[in-house]
C-alpha positions in Angstrom: 125.4 156.5 -41.4 127.8 155.1 -44.0 126.5 151.7 -45.0 129.9 150.7 -46.5 131.6 150.6 -43.1 132.3 147.1 -41.8 132.5 148.2 -38.1 130.8 151.0 -36.1 132.8 154.2 -35.9 134.9 154.6 -32.7 132.8 156.7 -30.3 135.4 159.3 -29.7 132.9 161.8 -28.4 131.7 159.4 -25.8 135.2 158.4 -24.8 136.3 162.0 -24.4 133.1 162.7 -22.4 133.8 159.7 -20.2 137.4 160.7 -19.7 136.4 164.3 -18.8 133.8 163.1 -16.3 136.3 160.7 -14.8 139.1 163.2 -14.6 136.7 165.9 -13.3 135.4 163.7 -10.5 138.9 162.6 -9.5 140.2 166.2 -9.5 137.2 167.4 -7.4 137.8 164.5 -5.0 141.5 165.4 -4.8 140.8 169.1 -4.3 138.2 168.3 -1.5 140.8 166.0 0.1 143.5 168.6 0.0 141.2 171.3 1.3 139.9 169.1 4.1 143.4 168.0 5.0 144.6 171.6 5.3 141.6 172.6 7.3 142.0 169.6 9.7 145.7 170.4 10.0 145.0 174.1 10.8 142.3 173.2 13.3 144.6 170.7 15.1 147.5 173.2 15.1 145.2 175.7 16.8 144.0 173.1 19.2 147.6 172.0 20.1 148.7 175.6 20.5 145.8 176.2 22.9 146.6 173.0 24.9 150.3 174.0 25.1 149.4 177.4 26.3 147.0 175.9 28.9 149.6 173.5 30.2 152.3 176.1 30.3 150.0 178.3 32.4 149.1 175.4 34.6 152.8 174.5 35.2 153.7 178.2 35.8 150.8 178.5 38.2 151.9 175.3 40.0 155.4 176.7 40.4 154.1 180.0 41.7 151.9 178.2 44.2 155.0 176.4 45.5 156.9 179.7 45.8 153.9 181.0 47.6 154.1 178.0 50.0 157.7 179.0 50.6 156.7 182.5 51.5 153.9 181.3 53.8 156.1 178.7 55.6 159.1 181.0 55.8 156.8 183.8 57.2 155.3 181.6 59.9 157.1 183.2 62.8 156.1 180.7 65.5 157.1 177.8 63.4 160.4 179.4 62.3 161.3 180.1 66.0 160.6 176.5 66.8 163.0 175.4 64.1 165.6 177.9 65.3 165.3 176.6 68.9 165.5 173.0 67.7 168.7 173.6 65.8 170.2 175.1 69.0 168.9 172.4 71.4 168.2 169.2 69.5 167.7 167.2 72.7 164.4 168.9 73.5 162.0 166.0 72.7 158.9 168.1 73.3 160.0 170.7 70.8 161.0 167.9 68.4 157.5 166.4 68.7 155.8 169.8 68.1 158.0 170.3 64.9 157.2 166.8 63.6 153.5 167.5 64.2 153.8 170.6 62.0 155.8 168.8 59.4 153.2 166.0 59.3 150.5 168.6 58.7 152.6 170.0 55.8 153.0 166.6 54.1 149.4 165.7 54.5 147.7 168.9 53.5 150.1 169.9 50.7 152.0 168.1 47.9 155.2 167.4 49.7 156.6 163.9 50.1 159.5 164.6 52.5 160.8 167.4 54.6 164.5 167.9 55.5 165.8 170.5 58.0 169.4 171.7 57.5 171.5 173.9 59.8 173.6 176.6 58.3 176.6 174.3 58.0 174.7 172.0 55.7 174.1 169.1 58.1 170.7 167.3 58.0 169.2 167.7 61.5 165.7 166.4 60.9 163.9 164.2 58.3 160.2 163.6 58.1 159.1 160.9 57.5 162.2 159.0 58.7 163.5 157.8 55.4 166.9 157.7 53.9 166.2 160.6 51.4 169.2 162.8 51.7 169.7 166.1 49.9 172.2 164.5 47.5 173.8 166.8 44.9 172.2 169.9 46.6 174.8 169.7 49.3 177.4 170.8 46.7 175.4 174.0 46.3 174.8 174.6 50.0 177.1 177.7 50.3 175.0 179.3 47.6 171.7 178.1 49.1 172.5 179.4 52.6 172.6 182.9 51.1 169.1 182.7 49.8 166.6 185.4 51.0 163.5 183.9 49.3 162.4 180.4 48.6 163.3 178.6 45.3 162.1 175.6 43.4 164.9 173.4 42.2 165.0 171.6 38.9 164.0 167.9 38.5 166.8 165.6 39.5 167.5 162.1 40.8 168.8 161.2 44.2 172.4 160.1 44.5 171.2 156.5 44.7 169.4 157.1 41.4 166.1 155.6 42.6 164.0 158.7 43.3 163.2 161.5 40.8 162.1 164.6 42.6 162.4 168.4 42.9 162.8 170.4 46.1 161.2 173.6 47.5 164.1 175.3 49.4 163.0 177.7 52.1 165.6 179.9 53.8 165.0 180.2 57.6 165.5 183.7 59.1 164.6 184.6 62.7 161.8 187.2 62.7 162.3 190.1 65.0 166.0 189.4 65.5 168.7 191.9 64.7 170.7 189.1 63.0 168.8 188.6 59.7 171.1 185.9 58.4 169.9 182.5 57.4 170.2 180.0 60.3 169.1 177.0 58.3 167.2 175.6 55.3 164.0 173.7 55.0 163.8 171.4 52.0 160.3 170.2 51.0 160.7 167.3 48.6 158.1 166.9 45.8 157.4 163.7 43.9 156.7 164.8 40.3 155.0 161.5 39.6 152.2 162.4 42.0 151.6 166.1 41.2 153.6 167.4 38.2 153.6 164.5 35.7 149.8 164.0 35.9 149.4 167.7 35.2 151.6 167.4 32.1 150.2 164.1 30.8 146.5 164.9 31.2 144.9 165.6 27.8 141.6 167.5 27.6 140.1 165.3 24.9 140.4 161.5 24.2 143.4 160.7 22.0 145.3 157.6 21.0 148.7 159.3 20.3 148.6 162.8 21.9 151.0 163.6 24.7 152.9 166.5 26.4 156.6 166.5 26.9 158.6 168.5 29.5 162.2 168.9 28.4 165.3 170.9 29.3 168.7 171.3 27.7 172.0 170.0 29.1 174.9 170.9 26.9 174.3 169.5 23.5 171.6 167.2 24.6 167.9 167.4 25.3 166.7 165.6 28.5 163.1 164.4 28.6 161.9 165.1 32.2 158.6 163.4 32.4 157.5 159.8 31.7 156.6 159.4 28.1 153.5 157.7 26.8 155.3 155.4 24.4 158.5 154.8 26.3 158.5 153.5 29.8 161.1 154.6 32.5 162.2 157.5 30.3 162.0 160.4 32.8 165.5 162.0 33.1 166.9 159.0 31.1 166.0 159.6 27.5 168.3 162.0 25.7 168.4 163.4 22.2 170.8 165.6 20.3 170.0 169.3 20.0 171.1 169.2 16.4 168.2 167.0 15.2 166.5 169.4 12.9 163.0 167.8 12.7 162.7 166.9 16.4 160.2 169.2 18.0 162.0 169.1 21.4 165.2 170.2 19.6 163.4 173.0 17.9 162.0 174.2 21.2 165.4 174.5 22.9 166.7 176.3 19.8 164.1 179.0 20.5 161.5 178.0 17.9 157.9 178.5 19.2 154.7 177.8 17.4 153.0 174.8 15.8 154.9 172.8 13.2 155.3 169.4 11.6 158.1 167.2 12.8 159.5 163.8 13.8 159.2 162.8 17.4 161.5 160.6 19.6 159.8 157.4 18.1 160.5 158.5 14.5 156.8 159.1 13.9 155.5 162.1 11.9 153.7 164.5 14.3 152.2 167.9 14.6 153.7 169.7 17.6 153.3 172.9 19.5 156.3 174.2 21.5 156.3 176.7 24.4 158.8 178.0 27.0 157.7 177.6 30.6 158.3 181.1 32.1 160.6 181.3 35.2 162.1 177.9 34.5 164.6 176.1 32.3 161.8 173.9 31.0 160.1 173.7 27.6 156.8 172.1 26.9 156.0 170.2 23.7 152.4 169.1 22.9 152.2 166.8 20.0 149.9 164.3 18.2 150.6 161.9 15.3 149.7 162.9 11.8 147.9 159.6 11.3 145.5 160.4 14.1 145.0 164.0 12.8 143.9 162.7 9.4 142.2 159.4 10.5 138.7 161.0 10.2 139.6 162.4 6.8 140.9 159.0 5.7 137.6 157.5 6.7 135.8 160.2 4.8 138.1 159.8 1.7 137.4 156.1 1.7 133.7 156.8 1.3 134.4 159.6 -1.2 136.6 157.3 -3.3 133.8 154.7 -3.3 131.4 157.4 -4.4 133.8 158.6 -7.2 134.3 155.0 -8.4 130.5 154.4 -8.4 130.0 157.7 -10.3 132.6 156.8 -12.9 131.1 153.3 -13.3 127.6 154.8 -13.6 128.8 157.3 -16.1 130.6 154.6 -18.0 127.5 152.4 -17.9 125.2 155.1 -19.2 127.6 156.1 -22.0 128.1 152.4 -22.7 124.3 152.0 -23.1 124.3 154.9 -25.5 127.1 153.4 -27.5 125.4 150.0 -27.4 122.2 151.5 -28.8 124.2 153.2 -31.5 125.9 149.8 -32.4 122.5 148.1 -32.4 121.1 150.7 -34.8 124.3 150.5 -37.0 124.1 146.7 -37.2 120.4 146.8 -37.8 120.9 149.2 -40.7 123.8 147.1 -42.0 121.7 144.0 -41.7 118.9 145.7 -43.7 121.4 147.0 -46.2 122.9 143.5 -46.6 119.5 142.1 -47.1 119.0 144.7 -49.9 122.4 143.8 -51.3 121.6 140.2 -51.2 118.3 140.7 -53.0 120.0 142.9 -55.5 122.8 140.4 -56.0 120.3 137.6 -56.6 118.6 139.8 -59.1 121.9 140.6 -60.9 122.9 136.9 -60.7 119.6 136.0 -62.4 120.2 138.6 -65.0 123.8 137.5 -65.5 122.9 133.9 -65.7 120.0 134.2 -68.1 121.0 137.2 -70.2 121.0 136.8 -73.9 124.4 138.6 -74.2 127.8 137.2 -73.2 129.0 138.7 -70.0 132.6 138.5 -68.7 134.3 139.9 -65.5 138.0 140.1 -65.8 140.7 141.4 -63.4 143.3 144.0 -64.3 145.4 141.4 -66.1 142.4 140.4 -68.2 142.0 137.0 -66.5 138.4 135.9 -66.6 137.0 135.6 -63.1 133.3 135.3 -63.9 131.3 134.3 -67.0 127.6 133.7 -67.5 125.8 130.7 -69.1 125.6 132.5 -72.4 129.4 132.6 -72.6 129.7 128.9 -71.8 127.1 128.1 -74.5 128.7 130.4 -77.1 132.3 129.5 -76.7 131.7 125.8 -76.1 134.0 125.7 -73.1 133.2 124.3 -69.7 132.6 127.0 -67.1 135.6 125.9 -65.1 137.7 126.2 -68.3 136.7 129.7 -68.9 137.3 130.9 -65.3 141.0 131.7 -65.1 141.5 132.0 -68.9 143.1 135.1 -70.3 140.8 137.0 -72.6 143.4 136.8 -75.3 142.7 133.1 -75.8 139.3 133.8 -77.2 140.4 136.7 -79.4 141.3 136.2 -83.1 145.1 136.5 -83.6 144.7 139.5 -85.9 142.8 141.4 -83.2 145.1 140.7 -80.2 147.3 143.7 -80.9 144.3 146.0 -80.4 143.8 144.8 -76.8 146.5 147.1 -75.4 144.9 150.2 -77.0 141.4 149.1 -75.9 142.5 148.6 -72.3 144.3 152.0 -72.3 141.2 153.8 -73.6 139.1 151.9 -71.1 141.4 153.0 -68.2 141.3 156.6 -69.3 137.6 157.0 -70.1 136.2 154.3 -67.8 134.1 152.8 -70.6 134.5 151.8 -74.3 132.6 150.2 -77.1 134.4 148.3 -79.9 134.1 145.3 -82.2 136.3 142.2 -82.1 136.4 138.7 -83.5 136.3 135.8 -81.0 137.2 132.2 -81.4 135.1 129.3 -80.2 136.7 126.1 -78.8 136.2 124.4 -82.2 138.2 127.1 -83.9 135.2 128.9 -85.6 135.0 132.6 -85.3 132.3 134.9 -84.1 132.1 138.7 -84.6 131.1 140.5 -81.4 130.3 144.0 -80.3 131.9 144.7 -76.9 130.6 147.2 -74.4 133.2 147.4 -71.6 133.4 149.3 -68.4 136.0 149.7 -65.7 134.8 149.1 -62.2 136.4 149.2 -58.8 135.4 146.9 -56.0 136.8 147.8 -52.6 139.7 149.5 -54.3 140.5 146.7 -56.7 140.2 147.4 -60.5 138.1 145.0 -62.7 136.7 145.1 -66.2 133.2 144.1 -67.1 132.5 143.2 -70.7 129.1 142.6 -72.4 129.6 140.9 -75.7 126.9 140.7 -78.3 127.0 138.3 -81.2 126.7 140.4 -84.3 127.0 137.5 -86.9 123.6 138.2 -88.3 124.2 141.9 -88.4 127.5 141.4 -90.2 125.7 139.0 -92.7 123.1 141.7 -93.4 125.8 144.3 -93.8 127.7 142.1 -96.2 124.5 141.4 -98.3 123.8 145.1 -98.3 127.3 145.8 -99.3 127.1 143.3 -102.2 123.7 144.7 -103.3 125.1 148.2 -103.3 128.1 147.0 -105.3 125.8 145.4 -107.9 123.7 148.5 -108.0 126.7 150.7 -108.5 127.9 148.4 -111.4 124.4 148.6 -113.0 
């Protein structure tokens, strides 16, 4: 580890590892969510399709059973003869009583609410029970109905008074064993869908908060909802929507789209819906459930998964943080130990600097003295504060100042230099010195360290030797 760094190195490896772990866990969680969402959606689509098929079969079976009832009732020769006789002689109270007994048996044992007997001119000749429930709009179709040869089940409709939603099983009456096989009357068995058909449609095989089945038909450019809806009261044969609504499952059904798709229902809620055509009828069935319910279990799971992912990321971050913390502790411990070594070394050099026999200066790049030892203070007779901040030129003899530029240039090029110079004390006296200078850089800043040695004695010896040599030469 580099002891010159002031702060620990940024742990990029740990940061990248943490980011990779976090991103990986989030991506895995997202992929799991996406996979589970698609699986749930597919499972629910299969379930809705199966339920829609089941309900369509149930409705078709129910309709076939009603047609079978028409065949059985219309084929009951004694009962049909009674009706024929009654239409010819309505005043026969005994016959009327027998017919009412038979009609009572029909309404009690089967699913019919009222029974109406029509003659071939369309007049109502008998009603059981005695209620004001007339045929209503079916009278307009009577010329066509009187030509029926088999029983039919009418569509859902409301009475002319608008108070009773129903459908009718119309049975043509033909005298058995008679040469004249024309229809002499009609028997209308009225069915209350709220008692028999709607419960069949609305029943759901498993508990659900939003699932429901819709029975619809098309009237012009509109869709009519036939049964009572789960989230909209009094909607049967009242609520209508446009066929042109693209995302409405009911509109898709009447446009001929079958299968299971995503859509928007009559409430504006996002749903998964299965659409089927009810065979032998103008009806379509839509089985649907809200998206929110489909994914509710997944959302609960994802809440737990998100918590697990967050805990995993926090745990990974904590572990990596502990690793980095240990690295920082080791870095600062080493730095502390290094600083202790530096402090001891600095005290050692301060001691050497303070008590050295040579003069020691530290100058900046402009040759301004920034440090001087005690020997320099003693030699140059300046106070320490006077020396600090003084330019080195002030203690150089005037005749040697010009050499400073060359000396500094040589020092910058080589990094060190040794030369002689003459310095001036505060009292004006001169002192010859030998200077050993070196360029140093501290944290990128250039300084010059100079060690100056007083060579007065050496110069005196050299002068004496020179004079002696001169005398010797003369001799």
